Steps between C-alpha positions, in 0.01 A plus 500: 500500500521125422243364256361252750306635795726586792414317824494731802488414870321755722564473874294720733301434819230747390235291321344809341828612345572148372157481338529845342850449363429146380197617303677804352820319401310203359316739267841622386609159369688366804458163669449560872561288809448649845598428859398666828819424690854370460403138567249496214748680273774243566264215416418660166868569430575130552260405220511787250756715321405866516611784275460769766405535868295776664546480878351702786759572770276518807330160549417289807767244574795514263533843341534564130864598557577163659303318231700655217823441689425126508390498134821668391700207638352276229338708226578804290168658401398869475323624814301811591431590863172655615483679833324774692846614601646768276819596681829477315647256752224248426560525127871446553435197722289345226765568238774352717305175519460487123177681403498664156233762572294645785148642499348679799134456590257638404563473125305466178487148349607652167827619654578150625412360156741741329781419743445126446496542122816712505688246710394206283589689181836602640612151597365345180697751291815444702478126445493556125834684505752221458822645637771331703724719711802404705662680790771325696389142566134590434288453188149643457261384226213746437300240304432297816612734782765255619804630684776245543832505677700248303245211496310602814160672464459820702142580604371849409162654576298650213597847623869410497464351151335820383777715648778285356348506150474880511867520595590248229315702235744785567794287609827680562309828494331709770133422572327782688310412818191651335531251213511210745187613685179323399262784584503874564840641578445611860749433776316190618528335159867595469566355844339175384755488218785533749357216710473273194858580400620414852316165493636416155856588605473261794448218251769580243771698676777352711486816711170687458650813659779507243316383187692374200211467255220743595672834546341803665537819297459765765214742439385311188432128527668167437715324240529125436850395396467193277575333168253357250546132408 
């Protein structure tokens, strides 16, 4: 985790949950800002830079899904969804929008803390790996998570960055779907990997259905075809 305190934004319409999580996470060395709806969250996002977002899906007015969708148009910041819904389709919907993790209510504050810490540690470590990789007209720099096509910057979510770095670490070799999963290796988590791959292909492939760079290795996983600069 970074040496300076990470600044987290908690968004939930339940005042009790906000109070509980704010107190617990503050004791664990995080700076906390909170919002009870999307409007309040957007105001805070206009004034502060956050290291990670924790967003409840079911809120009055604009939902957490729609909030993150609008955030992803401007910012790339790790995000964890909270929701009473536990069905696989809801987790996939969150991932498609750009969430990096999903926690179903009820949960223990310690579990959320560990997921936050793991995400922050992961992205901090990835930033310290200074590798530039090229594939076709694209160049990806792991020191700043910038993907460029020639001189044009291509926006990636934190989840897409994470996936691309994992593929880069074993470039030109097969990466198992289980290795690309962030959590337990059940079918839901493996399906999330497939969704992320599909979204990433849409950004870097001329024809996502006939990929040139991210190849599917049937029954195993994926392979990124690239050259190191």
